[in-house]
N, C-alpha and C positions, 0 to 999 in steps of 0.2 A: 694789155691782155688781148687775146685772140677772141674775136666775137664768135668764133665757131666752136668755142669750147662747151657751149651749152647744148650741142647737138645730140649728145648721148641719149638714146632712148631707154637707158637704164633709169633715168629719172622720170618722175611723174610728168614734169613739164615737157620733156622730150617726147614722151608718148603722145601727150595731147597735141603737141606741135606736129607730129607726124600725121595725126588724124586731121588737124585743120588744114594742112597743106594738101592732102590728097583725097579727102572724103568725097564721095558722091552721094548726096541725100537721095533716099529712095523716094517713090511717089507719095507715100504717106507723110513723110517729112515735108516734102514740097507743098502738099495740100494744107498742112497746118501753118506753114510759113506764110502762105497766102492769107490765111485767116488772121494770123497775127498782124500782117501788114494792114489789112482792112480794119481790124479792131482798134489798133493803136492810132492810126490816122484819124479815125472818127472820134476817138476820145480826146486827142490833141485838139481837134476843132471844137469839141464841146466846151472845153476849158479855156478857149482863146481869150475871153474877156474877163476871166476870173482874176482876183487881185494878185494871186501867187504867180500866175502867168505873166501878168503886167510887170511884176517886180523882177522876174527872171529876164524878161525881154529888156527891161530898163538896164539890167546889168550888162548887156551886150557891149563889147568893146569896139565894134566896128561893123562894116558891111562886107558882103561876100556873096558867093553864087548859091548859098544853101538856104533852103526854105524853113522858116518857122511856120508850121502848118496853120493856115487860116489868116495869115498876115502877109502884107504886100512886101515888107521890107526884106531884102536878102542879108543873111548873116555869114560870118565865117563858120567853119565846121564845128568848132568848139561850142560856140554860142548856140548854134542851131541844135546841136545834140542836147545841150543843157535845157533849152526852152521846150523842145518837143518831149524829152523824157519827163520834165517836171510837169508839163501840161497833161500829158497822157496818163500819168500816175495820180494826178492831183485829186480825183474823185474816188480813187481805189476801186475802179470799175473794170480794171485790166486783167489780163490772163494770170493763171496761177498753176505752177506745177505742184501737184498735191503732195508728192512725197517729201518736198522740201520743208515748208513751202517757199517758193521764190516766184518772182514775176519776171519772166524771161524777155517777153516781147518788148516791154516798155524800156528795156535797156539796149537790146540788140537791134531793134528796128531803127530808133533814132541814130544809133552809131552807124548802121549800115547806109541809111539814107544820106547822112552827112558826109561820109567819105565818098560816096558815089557822086554826089553833086560837087564836091570839092575836086575830085579827080576826073570827072567826066565819064565814069563808069556806067554800064548799062544795067538793066534790071536783073539780068542773069547773075551778076556779081552780087547784087543786093540780096536776092533770094537765097543763094548759097551761103552768103554770110549770115543771114537770119537763122537758117536751119543749123548751121555749125555752131553758131553762138548759143542758140536755145538748147541744143543737145548737151553742150558742155555745161551750161548753167544748171540744167536739170540734174545731170549727173554729179556735179560738184556739191549740189545740196544734199546728196545722200551720203556724203563722206562722214559727217558728224552730226546727224539729225538732232535738232533742238539745241545743240551746244552753242551755236553762234548767238541765238536769241538769249540763252542763259547768260552768256558773257556780256550782254548789253549792247550787241551790235545787230544791225539789220542785215539779214542774209542777202536780200536783193541788192543792197549797197555794196557789200564787200565782194561777194561772189560775182556780182554783175560786172565789176571792173575787170575781172579775169576773163569772163566770157566775152565782153565787148573787145578786149585786146585780141583774142583769138579770131572774132568775127571780122574785125577790121583787117588784121593781118592776112586772113584768107582772102578778103575782097581785093586787096592790093597785091596779092600774089607773093607774100614773103616766103622765103625758103624756111625749112624746118629750123635751122639754127636761129634765124631772126625771129621766128614765131616763138621759140622757147625763151629767148631774150625778152620778147614782148610780155610774156607771162611773168617772167621774173621781175620785170619793171613794174607791172601792174600791181604786184603784191605790195609794193611801197606806196602806191597811189590809192589803194583801196581804203574806204572810210565809211562811216555812217552809224551813229549811235541811236538808240531807240527811246531816248528821253522824251520825245514828242508825246509818248503815252501819258505823261504826267498832266498835260494841259491841252492836248489837241492842236499844238502849234505845227508849223508848216514843214519842218525839216524832212519828214518822211517823203513828202512830195518832191523834194529836191534830190533824193538819193538816186533814183534811176538816171536822171539827167547827168548827175555828177559822176556816176559809174560809166555811163556811156563816154563822157568826156575824158575820164581817166584812161579808158581802154583806147580811145583814139590817140591820146598822147603817148601811151606806152607803145603802141604799134608803130607810130611814126618815129619815135625815138629809136626803137629797134631797127627800123628800116635805115636809119642814119648811121647805124653802127654802135649804138649805146648797148652795154652789157648789163644783163640782170642775172641774179643768182640761180643756177641750175636747179638747186634744191628748194626752190621757193615754196613748194607744197609740203614736202615731208621733212624739211630741215629742222634742226633743233630750235631755230628762231624763225621758223617758217610761218606760212599762212595760217594753217590750222593750229599751230601752238599759240599764235597770237590771238586768233578770232574765236577759237573753240577749245580752250585749254581743259574743259572739264571732261572731255570724252577723247579716248584715243581714236585717231583718224583711221578709218577703214577704207582703203582705196579700191577695194574690190568692186563696189557698185559703180565707181567711176571708170574703171579700166576694163572690167570683164565685158567682153562683147562689144567694145567700143568700135564703132564703124561698121558693125554688122547687125547688132540689135539695137535699133534706134528707140529711145524712150520719149523724145519730145513730142511724137504724135499723141501722146496721152495728156498733153497740156490742156487745162480746163479753161473754159471761157465763161465769165460770170453773168448769171441772170440778174444779179442785184448789185447795187453800187455801194458796196461796203466790204469789210474784211471777209476774207475767204471762209474762215471757219465758222462765222456766224450764219452763213447762207443756208445750210440745212436746218438750222433752228427757225430761220424765217419761214421756210417751207412748212414746218410743223405748226407755227403760229397761224399762218394763212389757212392750213387745213383745219385747224380748230375753229376759226371763224366760219369757214364754209360749212361746218356742222350746225350752224345756227347759234352757237354760244355767243352771248353778248358780254362786253367787257365788265359790266356791273355784276354779272353772275359769277365772275371768277374771284375766288378767295385767295388762291395762290397757284403759281406755275413754278414747279420744280424740275429743273433740267439736269439730265446726266451728261457730264462733260469730261473730256480728256484732260488729264492733269496738265499736260503741256501747254494748253490753251488758257489756263485760268489766269495767270499773271498778266496777260495782255488783254483778255476780253471779258473778265468777270471780276477782277479785283482792282482797287478796293470796291466792294459791291456797292456801297452807298453812293460812291462817285459815278459808278457805271449806271446806276439807276436814275441819276439826275445829271446828265452830261452838260457841259457848259456850252458847247457849240455843235454844229452839225458835223464837223470833221471828227470830233471826239466821239460822236454818236456812231460813226462807221466802225468803231473798235469797241463797242459795247453791246454785247449780246442782249441785255435786257432792252435797251433802246431800239435795236434792230427788230427784235421780236414784237415789241409793243407797236411800232409804227407799221410793221407788216401786217399785224393782226387788224389794226383799225383801218388801214388804207387798202389792204389787199395788194399792196405793192411796195417796193423798196427801190425805186429808181432815183434818178438825180434829184428830183423835186422833194423827195422825202428826207433829204439830208441837208436842207438849209437850216441856218441858225434858228429861224422862226419855228421850225418844226420841234426843236428841242424844248421850247417854251410852252408847247401845248398842254393844257391841263389834263386832257384825257390820255395823252401819251405818257406824261409823267406818273399819273395815277396807276396806269397798268404796269409800267416799268417798275414801280416800287413793289409789285407783287411777285416779281420774277426773280428767282434765286436758282442756285445750282448745288449739285452734289457730285464729287468726283467719282467717276466709273473706272475702276482699275482694269476692266476688260475693254475699254475704249480703244479703237484702232489707230487713233492719231499717232504719228503723222502720215501713216500709210494710207488711210482712208478717213475722210471727213463725214461725220454722221451728225444727226440732230435727234433730239428727244425732248418731250415735255410730258409732265404729269400734272393735269389741271384738276384742282379741287374746287368744286362749284358750291354756290350757297345752299343748294338743296342737299348737299352731302354726297353727291355723286362724284366719281373720279373719271376723267378721260385721259387716255394715254396715247400718244402718237409718236411714231418714230420715222425718221427719214434715213434710209440706210446708206446713202452716198450723196455726194454733191451733184446737183443738177448742173449741166454744162461740162461736167468731167467725163472721163472715159467710159463710165458706166451708163451715163445718160447724156451724151453730147447734145449741144444746141444744134439745130438743123441750120442749114445755109440760110433759109428764109428768116430764121429768128436772129441770126447774126447780122444779116443785111437789115432787118427791122431795127436792131439795136444801133447800127451804124447811122441810119437815117434819123433816128430819134436823137442820137448824139449831135449830129450836124444841126438839127433843128434847135437843140438846146443851146448851141453855140451861136444862134442867131442866123443860121444859113438857110436859104430858101431852097426849094427843089432844084433849081438850077445849080446851085452851089454844091448840093449833094451829088448831082449827076456829074459834074465836072471832076470832083475829087474821086468819085467812084471810078470814072473813066481813067483817070491818071493812075490810080492804084492798079486797075486791071492791066494798063500798058506796062507798068513795072513788072508785075507778076508774069507777063508774057515775054519778059526780056527786052522790053523796049526802053525808051528814054526815061530818065528819072526827072520828071517835071511835076512839081506839086504846087507851084505858084498860082496856077489857074483857079485854085480853090479860095483865094483870098477875097 
């Protein structure tokens, strides 16, 4: 077969390949790419000593020129992408594209860094790859909203493989035909089910690293002449038929304005270390506490929620009110609200296993329930709400109209840098380690060398 037969821009893959081969990210996309690089590197450092990171590192097959952030040993590109993606997503504190939702940075940043260190590319290639990968990942998440989750798959995992393939292909300069083949190949490497929701096990943490790894493999296979299906996205046995069968694929949000109207600059950066859709509800809980309400005064907290969030964040309700471990707590709105109300925070320290056993947290979480709001804007907008009934018979109602950290209320540069420094400290790094990693990130963002080993 001729490897150039996938070049046709009549296919979705062909059009995406044309974009990845030639797109020039605008200043807004470049700015968000820098923020993604900073956030992901800080998060990977934060989790460098966590058991899931140690397990991922132990699985490495050998050494190489690529950095596992916060570790001295060099890895090959596949292992580095796996370790960094797993570590950075491990505490669910990474970026989110609200329309999907998907976590773009935690896939494309590890993939871009790995291929750059493997091939000796500079920061210019890294930053362009991040922008292109994040743009495609964000747009792909709009093709069949909620349907990938409904089918039992994790959108970040499966869409991430496609985005990483495009990002890596762009970084190494693949032509359009090979980029289209890379996407076709990635469709067969994409994977990731959401059964982790049943018990708070670790596989969700693995998904971004595995997606980055799959994208690397797909791009390098295509570079070597391997051929993938041109109709990978729209075909009768294609990506969306496999991973989102309940909803017809609508490719207009993916293709309309591609390369002209960039949407990845709207990516949100989390203020709290937990699931994205829980965050506006935490804001509501903290606001209630700031009104002077005490936990023992609360009879019930009833929240209006979008139907699409219920099966992951609210049900089964009894299990969500009494989560088994800190990781499960990140995907329980009752737990997140309870710990946020009581501590006035929902950072990394609020989601340890010990926090889930606190009697005060469990008692308050047991009072929190939901009702479906048919008018909720999810997934186009993430909102929060609570209606608190108190022991004196009074009722307090609080709404959060959007996610803080998102396009409507972005985190400032100072807030994001403070988050980065706190993440490095959580990972056991001192001020010198934070300064070294910050300098290395700035050098990459400025188009300089890709050297991250100084942070170990």
